[in-house]
C-alpha positions in Angstrom: 0.0 0.0 0.0 1.4 3.4 -1.1 1.1 6.7 0.7 -1.1 7.9 -2.2 -3.7 5.2 -2.3 -6.5 7.5 -0.9 -6.1 9.9 -3.8 -7.6 9.5 -7.3 -4.8 7.9 -9.3 -4.5 6.6 -12.8 -4.1 2.8 -13.2 -0.6 3.4 -14.4 0.3 5.4 -11.3 -1.2 2.7 -9.1 0.9 0.1 -10.9 4.2 2.0 -10.6 3.6 2.9 -6.9 2.9 -0.8 -6.1 6.0 -1.9 -7.9 8.3 0.7 -6.4 7.0 -0.1 -2.9 8.1 -3.8 -3.4 11.5 -2.7 -4.7 12.1 -0.4 -1.8 11.2 -2.8 0.9 14.8 -3.6 1.8 15.9 0.1 1.8 15.1 0.9 5.5 17.4 -2.0 6.7 20.3 -0.5 4.7 19.7 3.2 5.7 21.4 3.3 9.0 24.7 1.9 7.7 24.7 4.2 4.7 24.0 7.1 6.9 26.7 6.2 9.5 29.4 5.7 6.8 28.2 8.5 4.4 28.0 5.8 1.8 26.1 6.1 -1.5 23.2 3.6 -1.6 24.7 1.4 -4.4 22.5 -1.6 -3.4 19.3 0.5 -3.6 20.3 1.7 -7.1 20.9 -1.9 -8.2 17.4 -2.8 -7.1 15.9 0.3 -8.8 17.7 -0.5 -12.0 16.7 -4.2 -12.0 13.1 -3.1 -11.8 13.5 -0.5 -14.5 13.1 2.6 -12.3 16.3 4.3 -13.4 14.3 4.8 -16.6 11.2 6.1 -14.8 11.1 9.4 -16.7 12.3 8.1 -20.0 9.5 7.8 -22.6 8.2 4.3 -23.2 9.1 4.7 -26.9 12.7 4.8 -25.8 12.4 1.8 -23.5 11.5 3.7 -20.3 8.6 3.7 -17.9 7.2 6.9 -19.4 6.4 8.8 -16.1 5.2 12.4 -16.4 6.0 15.0 -13.8 3.1 14.1 -11.5 3.8 10.4 -11.6 7.5 11.0 -11.0 6.7 13.1 -7.9 4.4 10.4 -6.4 6.9 7.6 -7.1 9.8 9.6 -5.7 7.9 10.4 -2.5 7.1 6.7 -2.1 10.9 5.9 -2.4 11.5 8.6 0.2 9.0 6.9 2.6 11.5 4.0 2.6 14.7 6.0 2.4 14.8 9.7 2.0 18.5 10.0 1.0 18.0 7.5 -1.8 15.0 9.5 -3.1 17.0 12.7 -3.0 19.7 11.3 -5.2 17.1 9.7 -7.4 15.7 13.2 -8.0 19.0 14.4 -9.4 19.2 11.3 -11.8 15.6 11.5 -12.8 15.5 15.2 -13.5 18.1 14.8 -16.2 15.6 12.5 -18.0 12.5 14.6 -17.0 14.0 17.9 -18.2 15.2 16.5 -21.5 12.0 14.6 -22.0 8.5 15.7 -21.0 9.5 19.3 -20.0 11.5 19.8 -23.2 8.5 18.6 -25.3 6.6 21.6 -24.0 9.2 24.1 -24.9 9.1 26.0 -28.2 11.8 24.9 -30.7 12.5 25.1 -34.4 11.8 21.8 -36.2 15.5 21.1 -36.9 16.4 22.0 -33.3 13.8 19.5 -32.0 15.0 16.8 -34.4 18.5 17.2 -33.2 17.4 17.2 -29.6 15.3 14.1 -30.0 18.3 12.3 -31.6 20.7 13.3 -28.8 18.3 12.5 -26.0 17.6 9.1 -27.5 21.3 8.2 -27.2 21.4 9.5 -23.6 18.3 7.5 -22.7 19.9 4.3 -24.2 22.9 4.8 -21.8 20.4 4.4 -19.0 18.1 1.8 -20.4 20.8 -0.5 -21.7 23.8 0.6 -19.7 22.3 1.4 -16.3 24.0 4.8 -16.4 23.5 7.0 -13.4 23.2 10.8 -13.8 24.0 13.5 -11.2 22.8 17.1 -11.5 25.2 19.5 -9.8 23.5 22.9 -9.4 25.4 24.7 -6.6 28.5 26.8 -6.9 30.6 28.9 -4.5 28.5 31.9 -5.7 25.0 30.8 -4.6 23.4 33.5 -6.6 23.7 31.3 -9.7 21.9 28.3 -8.3 19.1 30.6 -7.2 18.8 32.1 -10.7 20.0 35.5 -9.9 23.4 35.4 -11.7 25.0 33.4 -14.5 26.7 30.1 -13.5 30.4 30.5 -13.0 31.1 27.2 -14.6 31.5 27.9 -18.4 31.3 26.1 -21.6 33.3 27.4 -24.6 32.4 26.1 -28.1 35.2 24.1 -29.8 35.2 21.7 -32.8 32.8 18.9 -32.1 31.7 20.0 -28.7 32.4 22.1 -25.7 35.3 22.8 -23.3 34.0 23.1 -19.7 35.7 24.8 -16.8 34.4 25.5 -13.3 33.7 24.3 -9.8 30.5 22.8 -8.3 29.8 22.0 -4.7 27.1 20.0 -2.9 27.2 17.7 -6.0 25.1 14.8 -4.9 26.2 11.3 -6.3 29.8 12.6 -6.4 31.9 9.6 -7.4 28.9 7.4 -8.0 27.4 8.9 -11.1 28.5 8.0 -14.6 27.5 11.4 -16.0 27.0 14.8 -14.4 24.4 17.1 -15.9 26.3 20.3 -15.4 24.6 23.7 -15.6 27.1 26.2 -17.1 27.2 29.4 -19.0 28.2 29.6 -22.6 31.5 31.5 -22.9 31.1 33.6 -26.0 34.4 35.4 -25.4 32.8 38.8 -24.8 33.2 38.9 -21.0 29.4 39.4 -20.6 28.0 36.2 -19.3 24.2 36.0 -19.5 21.8 33.7 -17.7 20.0 33.3 -21.0 23.1 31.4 -22.2 22.9 28.6 -19.7 23.8 25.2 -21.0 23.0 21.7 -19.6 25.7 19.3 -20.6 26.2 15.6 -19.6 29.9 15.6 -18.5 31.3 12.0 -18.2 32.6 11.2 -14.7 35.7 9.6 -16.1 36.7 12.5 -18.4 40.2 13.9 -18.2 40.2 17.1 -16.1 37.1 16.1 -14.1 37.8 15.5 -10.4 35.7 14.9 -7.3 37.4 16.7 -4.3 36.8 17.3 -0.7 35.0 15.4 2.0 31.4 14.9 3.1 30.7 14.8 6.8 27.4 16.5 7.3 24.4 16.7 9.6 22.0 14.8 7.4 21.4 13.3 4.0 24.8 11.8 4.3 24.4 9.0 1.7 23.9 11.6 -1.0 27.8 12.1 -0.8 27.5 15.6 -2.1 31.2 16.5 -2.5 32.8 19.2 -4.7 33.6 19.0 -8.3 36.7 20.5 -10.0 36.3 20.7 -13.8 39.3 21.9 -15.8 39.3 21.9 -19.6 36.9 18.9 -19.8 35.8 18.2 -23.4 32.1 17.3 -23.8 30.8 16.4 -27.2 27.9 18.1 -28.9 25.8 14.9 -28.5 26.0 15.4 -24.7 23.7 18.5 -24.7 20.7 17.5 -22.5 18.9 20.6 -23.7 19.4 22.8 -26.8 20.9 26.3 -26.5 18.5 28.7 -24.8 16.1 25.9 -23.7 17.1 25.9 -20.0 16.4 29.6 -19.6 13.0 29.1 -21.3 12.2 26.2 -19.0 13.4 28.0 -15.8 11.2 31.0 -16.7 8.1 29.2 -17.9 8.2 25.7 -16.3 8.7 26.7 -12.7 7.7 23.4 -11.1 10.9 21.9 -12.5 12.5 23.3 -9.3 10.0 21.6 -7.0 11.4 18.1 -7.6 13.3 18.0 -4.3 10.1 18.2 -2.3 9.0 14.6 -2.9 12.0 13.4 -0.7 10.7 15.5 2.2 7.1 14.6 1.6 7.9 10.9 1.8 10.1 11.5 4.9 7.2 13.3 6.6 5.0 10.3 5.9 7.6 8.0 7.3 8.0 10.0 10.5 4.2 10.0 11.0 3.9 6.3 10.3 6.6 5.4 12.7 5.1 7.5 15.5 1.7 5.9 15.1 3.3 2.4 15.1 5.4 3.2 18.1 2.5 4.6 20.2 0.5 1.5 19.2 3.4 -0.7 20.4 3.9 -2.1 16.9 7.2 -0.6 15.9 10.5 -2.4 16.6 11.9 -1.2 19.9 8.5 0.0 21.2 7.9 -0.8 24.9 4.2 -1.6 24.6 1.2 0.6 23.6 1.2 4.2 24.8 -1.8 5.5 22.9 -4.2 6.1 25.7 -2.4 9.2 27.1 -4.2 12.4 26.0 -0.8 14.2 25.5 0.2 11.5 23.0 -3.1 11.8 21.2 -2.8 15.6 21.0 0.7 15.3 19.5 -0.3 12.7 16.9 -3.3 15.0 16.0 -0.9 17.9 15.5 1.3 15.7 13.4 -1.6 14.5 11.3 -2.7 18.1 10.6 0.8 19.1 9.4 1.1 16.0 7.3 -2.2 16.5 5.6 -1.3 20.2 4.9 1.8 19.0 3.2 0.1 16.2 1.3 -2.7 18.4 0.0 -0.5 21.2 -1.1 2.0 18.9 -2.6 -0.6 16.9 -4.6 -2.3 20.1 -5.8 1.0 21.6 -6.9 2.3 18.6 -8.8 -1.0 18.2 -10.6 -0.9 21.9 -11.5 2.6 21.6 -13.0 2.7 22.8 -16.6 4.4 25.1 -19.1 3.6 28.7 -18.7 1.3 28.4 -15.6 -0.8 31.2 -14.3 0.5 33.5 -11.6 -1.6 31.9 -8.9 -0.4 28.4 -10.0 3.2 29.6 -9.6 2.5 31.1 -6.2 0.9 27.9 -5.0 4.0 26.0 -6.1 6.1 28.3 -3.8 3.6 27.7 -1.0 3.7 23.9 -1.5 7.5 23.7 -1.6 7.9 25.9 1.6 5.2 24.0 3.4 6.6 20.5 2.7 10.2 21.6 3.5 9.3 23.4 6.8 6.7 20.8 8.0 9.2 17.9 7.6 11.5 19.0 10.4 8.5 20.0 12.5 7.0 16.6 12.1 10.2 14.9 13.1 10.6 17.2 16.1 7.1 16.2 17.3 7.8 12.6 16.6 10.9 12.4 18.8 9.2 14.4 21.6 6.2 12.2 21.5 7.9 8.8 21.3 10.5 9.7 23.9 14.1 9.2 24.6 14.5 5.8 23.2 14.1 7.2 19.7 17.2 9.4 19.8 19.4 6.2 19.6 21.0 5.4 16.2 19.1 2.1 16.2 15.9 4.0 15.6 15.1 5.8 12.3 13.6 9.0 13.9 16.9 10.6 14.8 18.0 10.1 11.2 14.8 11.5 9.8 15.2 14.5 12.1 18.7 15.3 10.8 17.7 14.6 7.2 14.6 16.8 7.5 16.5 19.8 8.7 18.6 19.9 5.5 15.6 20.4 3.1 14.9 24.0 3.6 18.5 24.9 2.7 18.4 23.4 -0.8 18.6 25.7 -3.8 17.1 26.8 -6.1 13.9 26.9 -4.1 15.2 27.0 -0.5 12.7 28.1 2.2 14.1 31.6 2.1 14.0 31.8 -1.7 10.3 30.7 -1.6 9.4 33.3 0.9 11.2 36.0 -1.1 9.7 35.0 -4.4 6.2 34.6 -2.9 6.2 37.9 -1.2 7.6 39.8 -4.2 5.3 38.2 -6.8 2.2 38.7 -4.6 2.9 42.4 -4.6 4.5 43.1 -8.0 3.3 42.2 -11.5 6.0 41.4 -14.1 8.0 44.5 -15.0 6.8 46.6 -12.1 9.4 48.7 -10.2 9.3 51.2 -7.4 
């Protein structure tokens, strides 16, 4: 049974959610070790690949499962209910397919440009379907203004014969060392010393390329199995065929397909559900480590009621937003996306706080999942491009200003 069974789902969604629930059943037993060692969840990815889920967002015509944005979001949340860190890395992999697939299909392109893009993405999809290739998607750079969309990316791509020469640095690069390809956002270097956000490129940089290096350590509060180390990219050649989006397409998508930046939230939606589910099971005396039922105390009932209200706020806003996702949405639809992202990301740590307080001291031990959920949840509101602060800023400004208005 998935966390979405009480919603009106398509038959295909029900099928995929049922399948992924079976695949993810072993994930919780592996989570503590991966967290302790900050180890990428290789075994989980092997299971996902064996069931075809690395190709979740690849069109069925290309051998994938053909999930659209909404279906991806529901499946990713279900993965997170079993292991949030695996779901967070799965987001980075899947977005490379989602952005170059269903989202790109909505973008305006010339016929020859679309033909070229279709041919290039077909080869990229084949590397996943036939070769089990894993994709990372490093956003963040030392200048956080780029990841938030307020400045060009400092990583650059200069056109050369047959491809691009990429230079720059990325940090918080999830799947570092585990990915086969890194979908690197960079700015086209036109040689005029005037970098422009409109010239953002999305290139699949091979992880084994000369000049590509994973550097630094990864010893963090939470989401430790994401292994989000730094990348140093020096004169790395990337072929033309490695363009995940045509020139100019990323800027168009970022401007007119805003829900593309909401794809981190399923990880925290599923985490929220897991924290609530554990608390209910613990108070009923059914969770491993529980010391009998403790559900008859009013203070526990009040706490679980508060948790349920927060969970349902997140679920309702999340579902509404992912079903609203589309190219060129209305202003109100965009604003609701900010509200949903903020609510999910901020409710997750609050739910885990309540869970630990309600279940008691036993649950702060590493043998229990709640302390890990608590640490993982606290990381969500920091993540760009739609961090909690960015959502507040965008929501407040866009409520008060129409496009083009200035004081």
